[in-house]
C-alpha positions as CSV (number, residue, x, y, z in Angstrom):
1,X,-0.1,0.3,0.3
2,X,2.7,2.5,-0.2
3,X,2.9,3.0,-3.6
4,X,-1.3,4.0,-2.9
5,X,-0.1,6.9,-0.2
6,X,2.8,7.9,-2.1
7,X,0.1,8.7,-5.3
8,X,-2.1,10.2,-3.4
9,X,0.3,12.8,-1.5
10,X,1.2,13.3,-5.6
11,X,-2.0,14.1,-6.4
12,X,-2.9,16.3,-3.1
13,X,0.8,17.9,-4.0
14,X,-0.6,19.0,-7.8
15,X,-4.1,20.3,-6.0
16,X,-2.9,22.7,-3.8
17,X,-2.4,25.6,-7.4
18,X,-3.7,28.8,-6.2
19,X,-3.2,29.9,-10.6
20,X,-7.2,30.1,-11.8
21,X,-7.6,29.7,-15.0
22,X,-11.0,30.9,-18.1
23,X,-13.2,28.5,-16.3
24,X,-15.5,25.7,-19.3
25,X,-17.6,28.0,-20.9
26,X,-21.5,28.4,-18.0
27,X,-24.5,30.1,-17.6
28,X,-26.7,30.0,-14.1
29,X,-29.9,31.7,-14.0
30,X,-31.2,33.0,-10.9
31,X,-35.1,32.6,-10.5
32,X,-36.4,35.1,-7.5
33,X,-39.9,34.1,-6.9
34,X,-42.5,35.5,-6.0
35,X,-41.8,36.2,-2.0
36,X,-46.1,36.9,-1.3
37,X,-44.5,38.9,2.3
38,X,-41.1,41.4,2.0
39,X,-39.6,40.3,4.8
40,X,-39.2,37.0,2.6
41,X,-38.5,39.7,-0.7
42,X,-35.9,41.2,0.8
43,X,-34.6,36.8,2.2
44,X,-34.4,36.1,-1.2
45,X,-33.4,39.3,-2.6
46,X,-30.4,38.4,-0.7
47,X,-29.6,34.9,-1.8
48,X,-30.0,36.0,-5.2
49,X,-26.7,38.5,-4.7
50,X,-24.9,36.0,-3.2
51,X,-25.4,33.7,-6.3
52,X,-24.2,37.0,-8.0
53,X,-20.9,37.7,-6.1
54,X,-20.1,34.0,-6.5
55,X,-21.0,33.5,-10.9
56,X,-19.2,37.1,-10.8
57,X,-15.4,35.5,-9.4
58,X,-15.9,32.9,-12.0
59,X,-15.5,34.9,-14.4
60,X,-19.5,32.9,-15.8
61,X,-22.5,34.7,-17.2
62,X,-25.5,34.7,-15.0
63,X,-28.9,36.0,-16.2
64,X,-31.6,36.8,-13.1
65,X,-35.3,37.1,-12.8
66,X,-37.8,38.1,-11.0
67,X,-37.4,40.8,-7.6
68,X,-36.7,42.9,-6.5
69,X,-40.2,45.1,-6.9
70,X,-37.8,47.9,-8.7
71,X,-37.0,44.9,-11.9
72,X,-40.1,45.5,-14.6
73,X,-40.6,44.2,-17.2
74,X,-43.7,43.9,-20.5
75,X,-43.5,40.3,-20.4
76,X,-44.2,37.8,-17.4
77,X,-41.1,36.8,-15.8
78,X,-42.5,33.0,-16.3
79,X,-42.2,33.6,-21.1
80,X,-38.5,35.8,-19.6
81,X,-37.6,32.7,-18.2
82,X,-38.9,30.6,-21.0
83,X,-37.3,32.2,-23.8
84,X,-34.1,32.5,-22.1
85,X,-33.7,28.2,-22.5
86,X,-35.1,28.9,-25.6
87,X,-32.2,30.4,-27.2
88,X,-29.9,28.1,-25.1
89,X,-31.5,25.4,-27.9
90,X,-29.3,26.1,-30.6
91,X,-26.2,27.1,-28.6
92,X,-26.5,26.3,-25.3
93,X,-23.5,26.6,-22.7
94,X,-20.9,23.8,-21.7
95,X,-23.1,23.6,-18.4
96,X,-26.5,24.8,-17.4
97,X,-26.9,25.9,-14.1
98,X,-30.3,26.5,-13.4
99,X,-30.9,28.3,-9.5
100,X,-34.9,28.6,-8.2
101,X,-35.1,30.9,-5.0
102,X,-39.0,31.4,-3.7
103,X,-41.7,29.6,-2.5
104,X,-43.2,26.4,-4.1
105,X,-46.8,24.5,-3.6
106,X,-47.5,20.7,-5.0
107,X,-51.5,19.8,-5.0
108,X,-50.3,16.6,-5.7
109,X,-49.9,16.0,-9.3
110,X,-48.7,19.3,-10.3
111,X,-45.5,20.7,-8.5
112,X,-45.1,24.5,-8.7
113,X,-43.0,27.3,-8.6
114,X,-44.1,30.8,-7.5
115,X,-43.7,32.9,-10.2
116,X,-44.3,36.6,-10.4
117,X,-47.6,36.6,-12.5
118,X,-48.0,32.9,-14.4
119,X,-46.1,29.6,-11.8
120,X,-43.8,27.2,-13.6
121,X,-44.6,23.4,-13.7
122,X,-41.6,21.0,-13.1
123,X,-43.0,19.2,-16.1
124,X,-43.0,22.5,-17.8
125,X,-40.0,22.3,-17.2
126,X,-38.8,19.6,-17.9
127,X,-40.7,20.2,-21.2
128,X,-38.0,22.5,-22.4
129,X,-34.8,20.9,-20.7
130,X,-35.4,18.4,-23.7
131,X,-34.4,20.4,-26.2
132,X,-31.2,21.3,-24.5
133,X,-28.1,19.4,-25.2
134,X,-25.8,20.3,-21.7
135,X,-25.0,20.1,-18.6
136,X,-27.1,20.8,-16.1
137,X,-28.2,21.4,-12.4
138,X,-31.9,22.4,-11.2
139,X,-31.8,24.3,-7.7
140,X,-34.9,24.1,-5.7
141,X,-34.9,25.7,-3.5
142,X,-38.5,26.3,-2.4
143,X,-41.2,24.8,-0.2
144,X,-42.5,21.5,-2.2
145,X,-40.0,21.2,-4.2
146,X,-39.8,17.4,-3.7
147,X,-41.4,16.7,-7.2
148,X,-39.2,18.4,-9.1
149,X,-36.6,16.1,-8.0
150,X,-38.5,12.8,-9.4
151,X,-40.2,14.4,-12.3
152,X,-36.6,15.6,-14.0
153,X,-34.1,13.9,-12.9
154,X,-32.5,12.1,-15.9
155,X,-28.9,11.8,-17.5
156,X,-26.0,14.3,-17.4
157,X,-28.5,16.1,-14.6
158,X,-27.9,17.4,-11.2
159,X,-31.3,17.8,-9.4
160,X,-31.3,19.7,-6.0
161,X,-34.2,20.2,-3.8
162,X,-35.2,21.4,0.0
163,X,-37.9,19.1,0.8
164,X,-38.3,15.3,0.1
165,X,-41.5,15.6,-1.4
166,X,-44.1,18.0,-2.0
167,X,-45.9,18.0,1.7
168,X,-42.9,19.7,3.2
169,X,-44.8,23.2,2.1
170,X,-43.2,25.5,4.9
171,X,-41.0,27.8,3.8
172,X,-37.4,26.3,3.9
173,X,-34.2,27.8,4.4
174,X,-32.3,25.5,2.7
175,X,-31.3,28.6,-0.1
176,X,-29.7,30.9,2.4
177,X,-27.6,28.3,3.4
178,X,-27.1,26.5,0.2
179,X,-26.3,30.4,-1.1
180,X,-24.2,31.6,1.0
181,X,-21.7,28.1,1.2
182,X,-21.7,27.9,-2.6
183,X,-18.7,30.8,-2.8
184,X,-17.5,29.2,0.0
185,X,-14.0,27.4,0.4
186,X,-14.8,26.4,4.4
187,X,-17.8,23.9,3.2
188,X,-14.4,22.1,0.3
189,X,-14.1,18.9,2.7
190,X,-11.7,17.5,-0.1
191,X,-9.5,19.8,0.2
192,X,-8.8,21.1,-2.9
193,X,-8.6,23.8,-3.3
194,X,-12.9,24.5,-4.1
195,X,-16.0,24.0,-3.7
196,X,-18.6,21.9,-6.3
197,X,-21.8,21.3,-6.1
198,X,-21.8,18.3,-4.1
199,X,-20.3,20.7,-0.9
200,X,-22.6,23.3,-1.0
201,X,-25.6,20.4,-1.2
202,X,-23.9,18.4,2.1
203,X,-23.6,22.3,4.3
204,X,-26.1,23.6,2.8
205,X,-28.1,20.1,4.6
206,X,-25.9,20.0,7.8
207,X,-26.6,23.8,8.5
208,X,-30.4,22.8,7.9
209,X,-31.2,20.4,9.9
210,X,-28.5,22.0,12.7
211,X,-31.2,25.6,12.8
212,X,-34.1,23.4,13.7
213,X,-32.3,21.3,15.9
214,X,-30.9,24.8,17.8
215,X,-34.4,26.0,18.0
216,X,-35.8,22.6,19.8
217,X,-38.6,22.8,16.8
218,X,-39.1,19.7,13.9
219,X,-37.5,19.7,10.7
220,X,-40.1,21.0,7.7
221,X,-37.3,20.7,5.1
222,X,-35.4,17.5,3.9
223,X,-32.8,17.7,1.2
224,X,-32.6,16.0,-1.4
225,X,-30.3,15.5,-4.7
226,X,-30.3,13.5,-6.9
227,X,-27.5,13.8,-9.8
228,X,-27.7,9.3,-10.7
229,X,-30.7,10.0,-13.3
230,X,-32.7,7.1,-10.7
231,X,-35.5,9.7,-9.7
232,X,-34.3,8.7,-5.7
233,X,-32.8,12.3,-4.3
234,X,-30.6,11.0,-1.4
235,X,-30.4,12.9,1.9
236,X,-27.5,14.2,3.6
237,X,-26.1,12.2,6.3
238,X,-25.9,9.4,3.8
239,X,-23.0,10.7,3.7
240,X,-19.4,10.8,4.8
241,X,-16.5,13.4,3.7
242,X,-17.9,13.5,-0.2
243,X,-18.8,9.9,-1.0
244,X,-22.0,8.3,-0.1
245,X,-22.0,5.3,2.2
246,X,-24.5,3.3,1.2
247,X,-24.4,0.9,-1.9
248,X,-27.6,0.6,-4.6
249,X,-28.6,-3.3,-5.0
250,X,-27.4,-2.4,-8.3
251,X,-24.3,-1.5,-8.3
252,X,-25.0,1.6,-9.8
253,X,-23.4,5.0,-9.3
254,X,-24.0,6.5,-6.2
255,X,-25.4,9.9,-6.4
256,X,-22.9,12.7,-5.4
257,X,-20.4,11.7,-7.4
258,X,-21.8,14.1,-11.1
259,X,-22.9,16.8,-8.4
260,X,-19.3,16.8,-7.5
261,X,-17.5,17.7,-10.8
262,X,-19.7,21.2,-11.1
263,X,-17.3,23.3,-9.6
264,X,-18.6,27.1,-9.8
265,X,-15.2,28.9,-9.3
266,X,-12.3,26.3,-10.2
267,X,-9.6,26.2,-8.1
268,X,-6.5,24.7,-7.4
269,X,-5.1,22.2,-10.3
270,X,-8.7,21.8,-11.4
271,X,-7.9,25.4,-12.5
272,X,-5.2,24.2,-14.4
273,X,-7.2,21.7,-16.8
274,X,-8.1,22.2,-20.0
275,X,-11.4,21.4,-21.4
276,X,-10.4,18.0,-22.8
277,X,-8.4,17.4,-19.6
278,X,-11.7,17.9,-17.9
279,X,-13.7,15.7,-19.8
280,X,-10.6,13.1,-18.8
281,X,-10.7,13.3,-15.5
282,X,-14.9,13.5,-14.4
283,X,-14.6,10.3,-17.2
284,X,-11.8,8.8,-14.6
285,X,-13.7,9.8,-11.4
286,X,-17.0,8.3,-12.3
287,X,-15.1,5.4,-12.5
288,X,-13.0,5.0,-8.9
289,X,-17.0,5.9,-8.2
290,X,-18.6,2.8,-9.9
291,X,-15.1,0.3,-8.0
292,X,-15.2,1.6,-4.7
293,X,-19.4,0.4,-5.0
294,X,-17.9,-2.7,-6.3
295,X,-15.1,-3.4,-3.8
296,X,-16.7,-5.2,-1.6
297,X,-17.5,-8.2,-4.3
298,X,-14.0,-8.2,-5.0
299,X,-10.0,-9.5,-3.5
300,X,-7.7,-6.7,-2.4
301,X,-4.9,-7.5,-5.4
302,X,-8.3,-6.7,-7.8
303,X,-8.9,-4.3,-5.9
304,X,-6.0,-2.5,-5.7
305,X,-4.8,-3.7,-9.0
306,X,-8.5,-1.7,-11.2
307,X,-7.7,1.6,-8.2
308,X,-3.8,2.0,-9.6
309,X,-4.7,1.6,-13.6
310,X,-7.6,4.6,-12.9
311,X,-5.2,6.6,-10.0
312,X,-1.9,6.6,-12.1
313,X,-3.3,8.4,-15.1
314,X,-4.4,10.7,-13.2
315,X,-2.0,11.8,-11.2
316,X,0.1,11.9,-14.6
317,X,-3.0,13.9,-16.0
318,X,-2.3,17.2,-12.9
319,X,1.2,16.8,-13.5
320,X,0.9,17.0,-17.2
321,X,-1.2,20.1,-16.7
322,X,1.3,21.7,-13.3
323,X,4.0,21.2,-16.3
324,X,1.9,23.0,-19.2
325,X,3.7,26.2,-21.0
326,X,1.5,29.2,-19.4
């Protein structure tokens, strides 16, 4: 095992580089819904500002839709949002982030996000996203957002919801913690110098539950994450660090691997990778997650042999990126 320890140390050493290069093309759409009350409008605008600050630091494209009140348009917010999505059908970004901040409803059939004017349903959103061929994260920070996960789950998507189902209809605090965590280095669990969507979700989920425990209240929201397309979702307490500690019965890729590859503000060694190197790195990380799922059925010799075939080229990739002329 000495070679494995040395290899891990080599990867960690290359990860700690501070240089930041131009990130992959990405667009973040922040949609602030109808607040209903002034106190919620103030909160929602504050949460949106955290996202705006993070996108500004990342240097990616930002589209803001919704309150504050002084922002007005002849078109409804729903139309503005749908037109934005339509514009990506022929020229999609490499990565699309959609962040809903506000309130939601669920009547047993339709899950909606409440906009100023006409609301948008999970079904309607799904129909539009089906025409946009890119990596997508749908982050619904609203109450009763759980059904968005089951209805929108698909390959090449990360779905985050504030609630585990449509019955959790009280005001959801999760969105505030997530907005603060997405650009916060303290949420970086694997210490690679950057905070992934998975890490921000884990931090926000934990902080949400700690709030209810501190206040002595029964938790009325339980955030979920789905990124393997099975539509089931996973709660934060199933993770240890960034790894899911429970294995699926069919040995499918567990939730979390894809979400950990969504980096809004690249830093460290990852920021030095070219787009092609990043795609190769992501594929090896998927293979590594799959291997971990199979570990219990493999002999130690076979497991270490397969592990070496993934970690050695991964370490070489980071070394090549580090040594490449700037």
